[in-house]
C-alpha positions as CSV (number, residue, x, y, z in Angstrom):
1,M,78.7,37.1,37.2
2,S,82.5,37.9,38.1
3,F,84.3,38.6,35.1
4,F,86.5,35.7,36.4
5,D,83.6,33.0,36.1
6,G,85.1,30.1,34.2
7,L,88.6,31.0,34.0
8,T,91.0,29.0,35.4
9,I,93.0,30.8,37.8
10,K,94.8,28.5,40.4
11,A,98.3,28.3,39.6
12,E,100.1,25.3,37.9
13,L,103.4,24.8,39.5
14,K,105.0,22.0,37.4
15,E,105.5,22.1,33.6
16,T,104.7,18.9,31.4
17,E,107.5,17.5,29.5
18,G,107.3,16.1,26.1
19,P,109.0,12.1,25.4
20,N,112.4,13.6,23.7
21,D,112.8,16.1,27.6
22,S,115.0,14.0,29.4
23,F,117.6,16.3,31.1
24,L,120.7,14.2,29.6
25,N,119.6,14.4,26.5
26,P,122.5,16.6,25.3
27,S,120.7,18.0,22.2
28,N,118.3,20.1,24.9
29,K,118.9,23.5,25.9
30,I,118.5,24.5,29.2
31,T,114.5,25.7,29.9
32,I,112.6,26.9,32.8
33,T,111.1,23.5,33.6
34,N,114.4,21.7,33.3
35,A,116.5,23.8,35.0
36,Q,115.4,22.7,38.2
37,K,117.1,20.2,37.7
38,I,120.6,21.4,38.2
39,A,121.2,20.7,41.4
40,V,122.5,24.0,42.5
41,V,119.6,26.2,40.8
42,Y,117.5,24.5,42.4
43,S,119.3,24.6,46.1
44,C,118.8,28.3,45.5
45,V,115.5,28.7,44.5
46,R,114.7,26.5,47.4
47,I,116.8,28.7,50.1
48,K,115.6,31.6,48.9
49,M,111.9,30.8,48.9
50,N,111.5,28.8,52.2
51,A,113.7,32.3,53.4
52,L,110.7,34.1,52.2
53,S,107.6,32.3,53.7
54,V,108.8,32.3,57.3
55,I,108.5,36.5,56.9
56,P,105.1,37.5,57.9
57,L,103.5,39.7,55.8
58,K,101.0,42.5,57.4
59,L,98.4,45.5,57.1
60,Y,99.6,48.2,59.3
61,K,97.2,51.5,60.1
62,N,99.2,54.4,60.6
63,N,98.2,56.5,63.9
64,G,100.6,59.8,63.5
65,V,104.0,58.5,64.6
66,D,103.0,55.1,65.5
67,K,101.3,52.1,63.6
68,S,99.7,49.2,64.7
69,E,98.1,46.0,62.6
70,F,95.1,46.6,60.7
71,V,93.3,43.1,62.2
72,D,90.0,44.1,61.3
73,N,90.7,44.6,57.8
74,L,90.0,41.8,55.0
75,L,93.3,42.8,53.7
76,Y,94.9,41.7,56.5
77,N,94.1,38.0,57.3
78,I,94.7,37.5,53.0
79,L,98.6,39.0,53.4
80,R,99.2,37.2,56.7
81,Y,97.3,34.3,57.0
82,E,95.7,33.3,53.8
83,P,95.8,34.2,49.8
84,N,93.0,32.5,49.3
85,K,90.8,29.1,50.7
86,D,93.3,27.3,48.9
87,L,96.5,28.2,49.6
88,T,98.3,29.6,52.9
89,S,100.5,32.5,53.5
90,S,103.4,30.7,53.2
91,T,103.0,28.7,50.2
92,Y,102.1,31.8,48.7
93,K,105.2,33.6,49.9
94,K,106.8,30.5,47.8
95,I,105.3,30.7,45.0
96,I,106.0,34.6,44.2
97,S,109.4,33.3,44.9
98,Q,109.9,30.9,42.6
99,D,108.1,32.8,39.8
100,L,110.5,35.5,40.4
101,D,114.1,33.2,40.1
102,L,113.0,31.2,37.4
103,R,111.0,33.4,35.4
104,G,111.3,37.1,36.4
105,N,107.9,37.5,37.0
106,H,104.9,36.6,38.9
107,Y,100.9,37.4,38.5
108,S,98.4,37.2,40.8
109,Q,94.5,38.0,40.4
110,I,92.7,40.3,42.1
111,V,89.5,39.3,43.6
112,R,86.7,41.7,45.1
113,N,83.8,41.9,46.2
114,G,80.7,44.1,45.5
115,L,81.9,46.8,47.5
116,G,85.3,46.9,46.0
117,Q,87.1,45.5,48.8
118,I,89.6,42.7,48.4
119,V,88.5,38.8,49.2
120,A,91.2,37.0,47.8
121,L,94.3,36.3,45.7
122,Y,95.1,33.8,43.4
123,P,98.3,33.2,41.5
124,L,98.5,32.7,37.8
125,R,100.4,30.6,35.4
126,A,102.9,33.0,34.4
127,D,104.1,31.2,31.1
128,N,100.1,31.6,30.2
129,M,100.3,35.7,30.4
130,T,101.3,37.9,27.4
131,V,101.8,41.8,28.3
132,M,101.7,44.6,26.3
133,W,100.8,48.0,26.7
134,D,97.8,49.1,25.2
135,I,97.4,51.6,22.3
136,Q,94.6,53.5,23.3
137,S,95.8,54.3,26.3
138,P,100.2,53.8,26.3
139,N,100.2,54.0,30.0
140,K,98.2,51.2,31.2
141,K,99.5,47.6,30.4
142,V,97.5,45.1,28.6
143,Y,97.3,41.6,30.0
144,T,96.2,38.5,28.5
145,Y,95.6,35.4,30.1
146,N,95.1,31.6,27.9
147,G,93.7,34.2,25.6
148,V,91.5,36.0,27.7
149,R,92.2,40.0,28.1
150,I,92.2,41.6,32.1
151,R,91.5,44.7,33.6
152,E,94.8,45.7,34.8
153,D,93.3,46.8,37.6
154,R,92.6,42.8,38.2
155,I,96.0,41.8,37.8
156,L,98.9,42.1,40.6
157,H,102.4,42.5,39.0
158,V,105.8,41.5,40.6
159,Y,108.7,41.5,38.7
160,D,112.5,42.2,39.6
161,I,114.4,43.2,36.9
162,P,112.5,45.4,33.8
163,D,113.2,44.7,30.3
164,K,113.7,47.6,28.4
165,E,110.8,48.6,27.9
166,N,109.2,48.1,31.3
167,L,106.6,45.7,30.3
168,M,107.6,42.5,32.3
169,G,110.5,41.5,34.3
170,L,114.0,39.7,32.5
171,S,114.0,35.9,33.3
172,P,117.6,34.8,35.7
173,I,117.2,31.5,33.4
174,E,117.1,33.1,30.3
175,Y,119.7,35.3,31.1
176,A,122.4,32.5,32.3
177,K,121.7,29.8,30.0
178,N,125.5,29.5,29.0
179,S,126.5,29.0,32.5
180,L,124.0,26.7,33.0
181,E,124.4,24.8,30.2
182,F,128.0,24.9,31.0
183,A,126.8,23.0,34.5
184,N,124.3,20.8,32.9
185,N,127.7,19.1,30.9
186,T,129.8,18.8,33.4
187,S,126.8,16.8,35.0
188,Q,126.2,15.1,32.1
189,H,130.4,14.4,31.7
190,G,130.0,13.3,35.2
191,N,127.3,11.0,34.5
192,M,128.5,9.4,31.7
193,L,131.9,8.5,32.8
194,F,130.7,6.8,35.9
195,K,128.1,5.1,33.7
196,N,130.8,3.7,31.0
197,G,133.0,2.2,34.1
198,A,133.9,4.8,36.6
199,M,137.9,4.5,35.3
200,P,140.2,5.6,32.4
201,T,139.6,4.7,28.7
202,G,142.2,2.9,27.5
203,I,142.9,1.4,23.6
204,F,143.1,-2.5,22.3
205,R,146.0,-3.2,20.2
206,N,146.8,-6.5,18.1
207,E,150.1,-7.4,15.7
208,K,147.2,-8.4,13.1
209,A,143.8,-7.0,12.2
210,L,140.8,-8.5,13.9
211,T,138.2,-10.6,11.8
212,A,134.8,-9.4,11.6
213,E,133.4,-12.0,14.1
214,S,136.0,-11.2,16.7
215,H,135.5,-7.8,16.7
216,S,131.6,-8.2,17.4
217,R,132.8,-10.7,19.7
218,L,135.3,-8.1,21.6
219,K,132.4,-5.6,21.3
220,E,129.4,-7.6,23.0
221,Q,132.0,-8.8,25.5
222,L,133.0,-5.3,26.5
223,G,129.5,-4.1,26.5
224,K,128.1,-7.3,28.7
225,N,131.0,-8.1,31.5
226,Y,133.2,-5.3,31.4
227,T,131.5,-1.6,31.6
228,G,129.4,-0.1,34.2
229,L,129.7,0.2,37.7
230,R,129.4,-3.4,39.0
231,N,132.1,-4.5,36.5
232,V,134.4,-1.9,38.2
233,G,137.9,-4.2,39.1
234,K,137.2,-7.6,37.1
235,P,139.8,-9.0,34.9
236,M,139.7,-8.7,31.4
237,L,140.5,-11.8,29.7
238,L,141.5,-11.6,26.3
239,D,141.8,-13.6,23.1
240,D,143.4,-13.6,19.3
241,G,146.4,-11.7,20.6
242,L,144.9,-8.6,22.0
243,D,146.9,-6.3,24.2
244,F,144.9,-3.6,26.5
245,K,146.5,-0.7,27.0
246,E,145.3,1.9,29.9
247,L,145.0,6.0,29.2
248,S,146.1,8.6,31.4
249,I,143.3,11.1,32.5
250,K,143.4,13.9,30.4
251,N,144.3,17.3,32.3
252,S,140.5,18.3,31.5
253,D,139.2,15.4,32.7
254,A,141.0,16.0,36.2
255,E,139.9,18.7,36.5
256,W,136.2,18.1,36.3
257,L,135.5,18.7,39.9
258,A,137.3,22.0,40.0
259,S,134.9,22.7,37.1
260,R,131.9,21.8,38.9
261,K,132.9,23.9,42.2
262,F,133.1,26.9,39.7
263,N,129.8,26.1,38.3
264,R,128.3,25.7,42.0
265,E,129.9,29.7,42.7
266,E,128.6,31.2,40.0
267,I,125.3,30.4,39.8
268,A,125.0,30.7,43.5
269,S,126.0,34.8,42.3
270,I,123.4,35.0,39.8
271,F,120.6,34.2,42.6
272,G,122.5,36.2,45.1
273,V,122.9,32.9,47.6
274,P,126.3,32.2,48.9
275,V,128.0,29.2,48.9
276,A,128.4,28.8,52.0
277,M,125.0,28.2,52.8
278,L,124.8,25.4,49.6
279,N,127.0,23.0,51.9
280,D,130.4,24.0,51.0
281,S,132.1,24.1,53.7
282,E,135.4,25.0,51.8
283,N,137.3,28.1,53.7
284,T,134.1,28.1,55.5
285,S,134.3,29.2,59.5
286,Y,131.8,30.1,62.2
287,G,132.3,33.9,62.0
288,N,132.7,33.9,58.1
289,L,129.4,32.1,58.0
290,E,127.3,34.0,60.2
291,Q,129.1,36.8,58.2
292,K,127.5,35.4,54.8
293,Y,123.8,35.1,56.2
294,L,123.5,38.2,57.6
295,E,124.9,40.0,53.8
296,F,122.1,37.2,52.3
297,K,119.0,39.1,54.5
298,D,120.7,42.2,53.5
299,N,121.7,41.8,50.1
300,T,119.3,39.6,48.7
301,I,115.9,39.2,51.0
302,F,115.7,42.6,52.0
303,P,115.6,43.9,48.8
304,L,113.3,41.0,47.7
305,T,110.8,42.0,50.6
306,T,111.1,45.5,49.5
307,N,110.0,45.2,46.1
308,I,106.6,42.6,47.2
309,E,106.0,45.4,49.2
310,E,105.9,48.3,47.2
311,R,104.0,46.6,44.0
312,F,101.9,45.1,46.9
313,R,101.1,48.7,47.7
314,Q,101.0,50.0,44.4
315,K,97.8,47.8,43.3
316,L,96.1,46.7,46.6
317,L,95.5,49.9,48.1
318,T,93.5,52.7,47.2
319,Y,94.8,56.6,46.6
320,E,93.0,57.2,49.9
321,E,93.9,53.8,51.3
322,K,97.8,54.5,50.7
323,R,97.9,57.8,53.3
324,T,97.0,55.6,56.1
325,L,98.0,52.2,55.4
326,S,101.3,50.2,55.2
327,I,101.8,46.5,53.8
328,K,105.0,45.9,55.5
329,F,107.2,42.6,55.8
330,E,107.8,41.4,59.7
331,Y,111.6,40.9,60.1
332,N,111.8,39.7,63.5
333,N,111.1,35.8,62.4
334,L,114.8,36.4,60.5
335,M,115.7,36.5,64.2
336,R,114.5,33.2,65.5
337,V,118.3,31.8,64.2
338,D,120.0,32.8,66.2
339,A,119.6,33.3,69.8
340,K,122.6,34.6,71.2
341,T,122.3,37.6,68.6
342,R,119.2,38.3,69.2
343,M,119.2,38.5,73.2
344,E,121.7,40.7,72.7
345,Y,119.6,43.1,70.3
346,F,116.4,42.5,73.1
347,K,119.0,43.2,75.2
348,G,120.7,46.4,73.6
349,R,117.1,48.2,73.0
350,F,115.4,47.4,76.4
351,E,118.0,49.5,78.5
352,T,117.7,52.6,75.9
353,A,113.9,52.8,76.2
354,S,113.0,51.5,72.7
355,I,111.1,48.3,73.6
356,S,108.9,46.7,76.7
357,P,109.5,43.5,78.6
358,N,106.1,42.3,77.1
359,E,107.1,43.6,73.8
360,I,110.4,40.9,73.7
361,R,107.7,38.2,75.5
362,R,105.6,38.8,72.5
363,F,108.6,38.5,70.3
364,E,108.9,35.3,71.4
365,N,105.6,34.1,71.3
366,E,104.9,34.5,75.4
367,N,102.3,35.9,78.1
368,G,103.0,39.3,79.1
369,F,103.0,40.0,82.9
370,D,101.4,42.6,84.8
371,G,103.7,45.7,84.9
372,G,105.9,44.5,82.3
373,D,104.6,47.7,79.8
374,E,107.3,50.1,81.7
375,Y,110.2,51.2,79.5
376,Y,113.5,51.2,81.1
377,Y,116.7,53.4,80.2
378,Q,120.1,52.4,81.8
379,S,121.8,54.9,83.8
380,N,123.2,53.1,87.2
381,N,120.3,51.5,87.3
382,L,117.4,50.1,85.2
383,T,114.6,53.2,85.7
384,P,111.1,53.3,84.2
385,V,110.8,56.2,82.2
386,G,109.2,59.1,82.8
387,Q,111.3,58.9,86.5
388,T,114.5,60.2,88.4
389,P,117.4,57.5,88.1
390,I,117.5,56.7,91.9
391,D,121.4,58.1,93.5
392,K,123.1,55.5,95.1
393,G,125.1,58.0,97.1
394,N,122.2,59.8,98.7
395,L,120.3,56.7,99.5
396,W,123.0,55.5,102.1
397,L,123.3,59.3,103.5
398,E,119.4,59.3,104.3
399,L,119.9,55.6,105.3
400,A,122.5,56.7,107.8
401,V,120.8,60.2,108.5
402,W,117.7,58.0,109.4
403,L,119.7,55.5,111.8
404,V,121.3,58.4,113.8
405,V,118.4,60.8,114.1
406,G,115.3,58.4,113.8
407,K,114.3,60.2,111.0
């Protein structure tokens, strides 16, 4: 029987909320659960998880200066296709990305067979995991999941920004609470503004004091007939000598949209997502949009994938395997979004003998052809590697001599 038999190991991405945890309750503080209800947070988390999910993660075997996909190893199928029988690789990578963005930590259970080979990876709910240093072995961590202690070699722990003790990662949500609460408050302000009439407020004036009956009747009529979006534009009927004076909108209210824009930019910077990728078209052209996308890949996705590669190598490979095997993301899929850039890239590599026609076709999921494994470099003509370039001048001279003398 496995140590993990009877232990709940499947990840639960949805957290439960209490009856008073409504997002629009002003008394609520920002938590990992309700932070995703902020539109910008949800968009940033979704963009990053989708970007990571399309990049294949593979196991390679190093053969001297070359490397090849180690498809015969059990770990290859786990990384590339199925971490376990219930998950696909793309969904698993989304879980990792979401955990890092919201909680700062991702945990997976490493399941091995009797031969010590890894046969599955099961994501665990980060909220139910506690991490401490082992008192008896100061260099080892103690993982406790739902009250059950788990051996360190059975846990794959991925985190980004470490805490001061290097025990676990820091949650971006926890450290950005002030910014997120400000975004929440401005959102609530807008919701309540439109809910209460979508127009500036005003005051009622009267030469004499209202009776209790008149005051109660006025309050009832206002709530029933003159507030809410469906009542916008209705003429107001006043009695008892009442006069209504509309108030001009305050500067702070007029700048509500500007504050929303500031919130969007600040939250996007926390998650490393360019504002242009959040459908913000202000001051955005095709040229700088493409540049922003490249910055997103270089400054956000590549550091994320490098961190995951190193953590996976550290926990999933033995000391001997680390000498010959490597775990790497294959970034070619990131190039599929821009056909022009992709073709310029292939053309440059093809003309410098760093890629063959069949390798290009495999990148495009197309079948190869006979003779397509040759490598070429650009001289006057494309010349196969290992052959002497054809001199066009000598070629024409030899052809002229043959025509004259018949040789």
